N, C-alpha and C positions, 0 to 999 in steps of 0.2 A: 488460662495458661495450661498447657499440657505438662502436668507434673511428673509424668512417667518418664519422658525422655525429651528434653528441650534445652534451649539455651536462651537466656534473656539478657538484655543490655540496658544499662542506665547511663544517660549522658547529662552532664551539666554544661550547657552551651553558653559560654560567655563571649564578650566582645573581643577579649584578648587571649582566651585559652579555652580548651575543651577538656573536661575531666570525664573519664569513663570508668565504669565498673561492670563486670559481667560475671554471670554464674552459669555453670553447666549443671543441669538438674537430671537426676535419675532416681526413680522410685521415691519421689517427693523429698529427696535429700540433695543438698548441694555437694557435688562430687569434685568440682574444680572451680576455681575463681581466678579472676584476672583484673588488673586495673592498670590504667595508663593515662598520662596527661600530655597534651601537646599545646605549647604556648605559641600562638600565632594569631594575627589579625585576619588571616585568610581562613574564615570559618569552615568553608567547604573542605579545603585541604586538611584542616585540623581534624574535622570529623572523620574523614576517610583514613587519616593516619591512625587515629585512636581505634577505629573499628578494625582495620587491618591487623594492628598489633594484637588486639585482644582476641580476634578470631584465631590468630596464630597460637596464642597461649591456651585458648579454650579447646581448639581442635575441631571446630565446626562453625557453620554460619549461624547467625542469630535468628530465632523465631519471633522474638518480641522485643520491642524497644520502648522505653519510657523516658520522657524528656523533662528536664527542669532547666532553669537558667534565666538568661536575660530575654524576657518576652516583651520588652518595651513598656509602653505606658499602661498604667493600671488604674482601676477605680475600686472603691470599697463602700459598702453600704450595710446597714443593719435595718431590717424591715420586718414588719409583722403581717401575718396572714391569719384569717379566720374563716372557718367553714362551719355552717349551721345546717343541721338536719331537722326535719319536722318531727321525727320521733327518735327514741333512743337508737343509737347506731353503733355497731361494733367496728371500731376504727381499724383499717387495713393499711398495709404498706402502700397500696395504690393511692389511698387518700392522702398520705403524707407526700408522696411523689407529685401528686396533682397540685398540692399547695406550693411546693418548691418550684414547679414548672411555671407558675404564674408570677414569679418575681421578675419585674421588668429590668431589662438591661439598658444602660445608656446607649445612645446612638453610636453605632460602629464598634460596640463592645459585645462580648459574650461572657457568660458566667463560667469561669474555670472551676471554682469551688463554691458550692452552696452548703453551708455548715449550720446545722440546727444549734441554737443557743439554749432554747428551752421550749417545753410543751406544757400547755395548761388546758384544763377543761373546767366547766362550772363547779365540779365537785372535787377535782384533784389539781393541785398546783405543782408546777415544776416536776413533771413526770420524767423518769429516765427514758422511757419509750412509751408512746401512746398506743402502739399496735396491740390489739386485743382488748383494749379498754372500751367500755360501753358508756356512751354519753351522747348528748345531742349537739355538742359543739366542740371544736378543736381550735385552740388559739396557739399559734406557733410564732417564734421569733428566729429569724435566720440572719446569719452573716454571710455576705457574698463578696467574692473577689472576682473582679471582671478584668479581662485583658482585651486589647485592641484586636479586632478581627484581621486588620491589615498586617499587623506585626506577626500574628500567628501564621497568616498565609505566607509571609516571607520565610518564616522558619520552616514551614512545610516544604516550600520550594527548595530551600537549602538542603533539607534532609533528602528530598528526591534526587538532587544532584549528587548526593553522597550515597544514593541507592539504599535509603532507609525509610521505612514507613512507621510513623509513631503509633503506638497503642495507647498513648495517654500523655497529657501534659500536666505538670504539677508545679504549683507556686513554690519557690525556694523556702519561704517562711513556713508554709504548710508542712513540708517534709522535715524541716528542722524541729518544728514543734512536736511532730509525731515521734521524733526520736529523743529529743532532749527535754521535752515537756514532762512535768511530773504532776500527779493528781494534787489538787488544792494548792497549786503554785502558779503565780502569775509571773511571766517572763517576757522580757523585751528582747527582740532579735534585730540586729543591725547587720546588713550585708553590704560591705564596701566594694561595690562592683566597679567595672571599668567604665561603663556608660551611665549606669544609674546607681544610686545608693538607696537601698530599701530598708525600711524600719517597720516593725509590727509588734503588737503586744498580744499575747495569748494567755488564756486562763483555761486550765484543764484541756489543753489542746484545741481550744476554740478561740477564734480571733475576736479581739475587742477593738482593734485599730490596725490599719494597714496604710502605709504611706510610702510614696516613691518620689524621689527628687532627681531630675535629669542632670546630676552632677556626679562625677566619678573620676577614676584614675586616668581615663583617656583625656579628659579636659585638662588635667594637670600636665600630662605629657605634651599635649598640643601647645599649652602656654609656654612650656620650656622650649619647644621647637621653634615657636614664633619669636621668642625673645632673643635666642642665641643663633637663630637662622641655621639650624641643624636639621637633619632628617628626623622625621617622627620616630622611626624605629630606634635611633640612637638616643633620642630624648627619653623614650619609654624605658630603655635599658638602664640609662644613667639614673633615672628617677627611682627605679626599683633598687638599685645598688646603694643609693645615697640617702634616700628619704628617712628622716627621723623626726620625731616630735620632741627630741631632747638635744637640740643643737648646742654645740660648744663654741667657745671663742676661737679655738684652733681651726675650726672649719673654714675660717676666712683664708687660711694659708694652705689648706689641703685641696689639691686638684680633684674635681669631680670625676674626671676621666683623663687618661694620659693623652687622648687624641685632641683634647680641647683645653683652652686656657682659663675657663671659668672654674670657680671653687665650689666645694660642697655647700658652703653657706649661700652661694648664689642660687643653687637649686632649691634649697629649703626655704629661701626667702619667697619663692613662688608657691611651693607645695604646702608649707605649714599654714599660711593664711587661707588657702583653698580648703584644707581639711577643717580648719576652724569654722569656715563659712558653711560647709556641709553639715557639721554637727550642730551649729547654731540654728540652721534651718529646721533640722529634725527636732531639736529640743523645743523650739517655738511651737511646732505643730503638735508635738506629743504631750506637752506639759499639762493641758487639761485632763487628758486620759491618765497620765501618771498620777496626778493629784487625786483623781477619783478612784483608781483601782490599785495604786501603790504596788507596782511590780517589785519583786525581791532581788532580781539580778538581770544582767544583760549578757546575752550570748552574741559574740562578735565573729563574723565570718568575712570572707573575701580576701582579695589580694593584699590589701594594705593592713589587714588585721595583725600580721606578724611584724610589722615595722616597729622599730624601737619607740617606746613611749606611747604608742597609740592606745593600748589597753588602759593605762593609767589616765591618759588624757580624757578618754570617753567616760571612764568611771568617775572622774572628778566633775566632768561637765554635767552628768545626770545625778550625781550623788548616790550611785548604786554600785555594788560589786560587779565587776566585768571580767569575763573570761573569753579567751580567743580559742576557737576550735580550729582544727586542721584545715588546710587549704582545700582538701577534697572532702570535707565534712558533709557538704550538701549532697554530693552524688552518693556518698556512703549512706546518708540518711534516706535517700530515695530508694536505694537498693534494699535497705532494711525494711522500709515501709511496704514496698511491693511484696517482699517475701513474707512479712508478717500478715499481710492481708489474706494470705492463703493458709493461715495457721490451722483453721478447723479442717479444711479439706486435706491438708498434709497429714494431720494426725490420723484421719481415717484411712488414708492410703498406706501410711506407715504401719498402722495396726494390721491392716489386711496383708500387707507384704510380710510382716513378721510372722503372722499365722501361717502363710504359705511357706515361708522359709523353714519354719519348724517342721512342717509336714515333709518337706524335701529332705531336711536333715535326718529325720527318722528313717526315710526310705534309703538315703545314702548310707546310713549306718549299717543297714542290712547287708549291703554289698561292700562294706568297708572302704568306701570311697570318701576321700577328704577333699573338699573344694580348695583350689589353689588360692592363696592370698597374694594379692599384688601389693608390693611395697614400693613406695616412692620416697627416697631419702630427701629430707628437707634440712639444709645446713644451718638451721636457726635453732638456737638453744634458749628457751625461756629460763630466766633466773628465778630460782625458788624463793629468793628474798622478797620478791614482789607479788607472790601468789600465796593463797591459802592452801598449803600442801596437805592439810588434814581434811580438806573438802573433796569428796569423790568427784564432784562436778568439775574440779580443776583438771583432772586427768581425762575426763570426757571431752572437755574443751581442747586439750592438747591433741587428743586423737582426731578430732575433726579437722585439724590442720596438718595431719600426718607427722606430728612431732615425734621423733624417736630418740632424742637426746635431751636431758634436763641438766641444767647447770646448778650446782649447789656451792654456795660460799660458806666457809667456816672461818671465823675470826676468834682468836683466843684472848683478845684484849691486851696482848703484849706486842705483837708485830704491828697491829694497828690499834688505835685507841677506841676499840669497840668490841663487844662480844656478840656474836651472831652465829646461828647454825650450830650443829653438834653432830657427833657420831650417831647419837640416837635418832636425829632427824634423817640421816642417810638410811639408817635401818628402817625407819617408818616409811620413807618414800619407796625403798626397795620392796617392802611388803605390799605396796599398792600398784606397782607397775613393773613391766619388763623392759622399760626404756633404758637406754645407755645413760648411766649416771656419771656426770662430768664434774668432778669435785675440785675446787680451788682452795688450797690450804693457805690462808693468810695467818700463819702461826710460826712461833719459834719451835724448835725441836721437830722439824718436819718428818724425820724418820719415824718417830713414835706415832705421830698423827697419821702418817701414810699407812702404817701397818693396821691401825684401828679402822681407818676408812675402807681399806680393802676388805677387812673382815666383815664390815657392815654392808658391803655390796657395791662399792665404787668400781667403775669400769675404767675410768681415766682419772688419774690423780695429778693435779698441777701444784707444784710447790713454788714458793716465792723466792726471789733473789734476796741477797743480803741477809740470809739466815744461815745458821750453823748446821752442818751436816747435810747439805743439799745433795752431794754426790752419793752419800750412803742412802739417802731417801730414794734417789733414782734407782739405785741398785735393788733396793727392797721392792720397789714397784715393779721393775722389770722381771725380777725373779719370780714374782707371783703370777706372771702372765698378763698383767694389766698394762695399760698404756701410761707412759710417764711423760710429763711435760713440765715446763717452767714458765713462770709469768714474768714479763718485763714491765716494770713500772715506768711511768712517763719519763722519768729522769734517768733511767738505766739504759746505757747504750747496748746494742746487739753484740758488740765485740766481747762483752763479758762472758758470752756463751761459747766462745771459740773452743775451750778445752773439752766441753761436753756435748757439743751440738750433734755429733754423730750418734750419741746414745739416746737422743730425745725422739719421742714420737710426736711431740707437739710443742710449739712455742706460742704462748698466749700474750698478745700485746695489749697492755692496759692503756686505754685512752682516757681514763680519769684516774685521779689519785685513789688508791685502794682504801676501802673502809665504809663507803656509803653509796646507796643507790640514788638515782635521780640527778646525778651531776651532769654538767655540760661536756659534750664530746670535745677532745683536744685535737684539732686538725694537724698540729705539728707532729703527731705520732704517726701519720700516714707514711712519712718518709721511712720510718722504722720498718713498717710492713714491706715497703718496696725493697729495702736493703735485705731483709730476710728472704724474700721471694727470689731476688737475684742471686743470693748466696746459695740457696737451695738448688737453683737451676745450674749454676756454675759448677758445683761440686757433685751433682747427681744425688743429693740427699732426699730423704723421703718424709721428713717431718711435716706435720700439718701446721698451718698458721691460723690461729683463732684470734678474735678481737673482742674485748669486753670493756664496756664503759660508755654510757650515753648514746647507745646505738638507736637511731631512728631512721625513718625513710628519707630524711634529709641528708644523711651521711653514709648510709649503707652502701650505695653504689660506689662511693669513693673508696671504701674499704675493699670491695670486690676488685675494683680497677687497680688498686695497689698490690693485690696478690693474696687477699685473705681467702681462706677455705671455709671457715665457720664464723658465725656471728652470735654473740651472747646479747640478749636484749631483755631488760626487766621492766622498767617503768613504762616505756613506750607500748609494749604489748599488754601489760596489765591495765593500762588506762584506756585502751582502745574499746570501742563499742562493738566491734566485729573482729574477733580474734583471728579467724582464718584469713580475712582480708589484710589485717595488719601484718601477719606473717608473710603473705604474698608480696606486700609492699616492700619488704626487706630483701626479697630474693634478687639474685643477679639478673639484670636486664641484658638480654642478648642483642 
């Protein structure tokens, strides 16, 4: 890959959706990122849609493309190879490659991944790497994942129709293990796909078992379509909306869809047994491996992973802790794997670039020239409650995503039943960054707290409704030249702001109950955002609308559509494996 100036694309191509992630690279650094998903059974059209959208976001065509997803039927084997030399021999990389190249593939299949499990010689066992070691024999054990040549040929044909040429194919389990796998930890991965369900067990990012069953969400949708004689597209849509592993008695009386007369229970009577059959099949195949290697957890991915009760059902079926990763986790993992594979080369380029930059800087200082900084405003505010604000790396992470505003919550234990944040924290954060500090006071006596927050370095101060002295606090904030705002709790109507709305720089809509991070977003609050946006437009007001509480990529677009200008996000951003991409996923989609 050209790390000086290029753009690369990663696609997760499924039977019912295509997920994409892309990065623009300059000087061995990612300078712009994009991601997009298109749900469609027309794979060629979906690929084109994803590529066109991300090229628009990135601003150029892609130089490289890396592919994962549904590659059809697969095979897995663990095999040993031995090479003997007549005399002591210094083992080279070529010797290792020659061994791997002699692993036989099943008829009609080719090896997508050949992964070494261990290397041995007569004198040293379980070497980390045999290269450079001198001995007269090398014994190696390899795990191989094979895929059908015909299926890969079809995918290549699909890519050509979408005007894309692949630079590499990667098994979904391989890229998930590369991202989520941990040293000395054995993990099981289950991907609930549309056409296939794939399961694998990995230790130290090496496969111990790989299994694929030709059953998935598409089969469920087809069964629904056949039973009720409805179009497949409708069946698939209804299944996604209704499917749960926790059915209730009331489902018998709840319509599955307003266009049809069957109930939610009728749908789950088809889907639940099918899911049980899939998991029973995997459990039967995996049990000998589980008993031997004893994995410690299950990572669940795929379209059905987020359905109600699925995580608990699979956890109980295998007797292991189970966690579901995000729907685009596989394509994110592929992007991270590709980028990390160039880590050594990137480090050298960056070091060389930094040396050259310092030379240029010294020359520019002679002529008193200052390079212009390009600033791109990102309307996403990470919440300090969910980050280690004493760690300098946190601020570096924020800079990589062009974060220019940081949200700080202060709770006095009186307005809410919790104490968090402090004036000292504002002061400490201000000493580490020039970012705009956006402070939300969940306190009684907001006037006194506001004055202290301003003195500590706050740029925007948001006070809470239903506290005494709100008007005085707003006057104090405005007179200091700072931005003044007020927070509307979920049960507080916008009409309460009528007397002071013209004096406000910002109204922050709380979409969770104040007092704790990690709560679920309340969709009912979207109407409040729309009312505020309509009021602002009708009367020509200038206040900003921000939203705080449970913000994820699942609901961010709904907030933008309702009229929001800024989004505060805490748990979603802090738990992401790729912070800049997580920020991008929250941005407004045009």
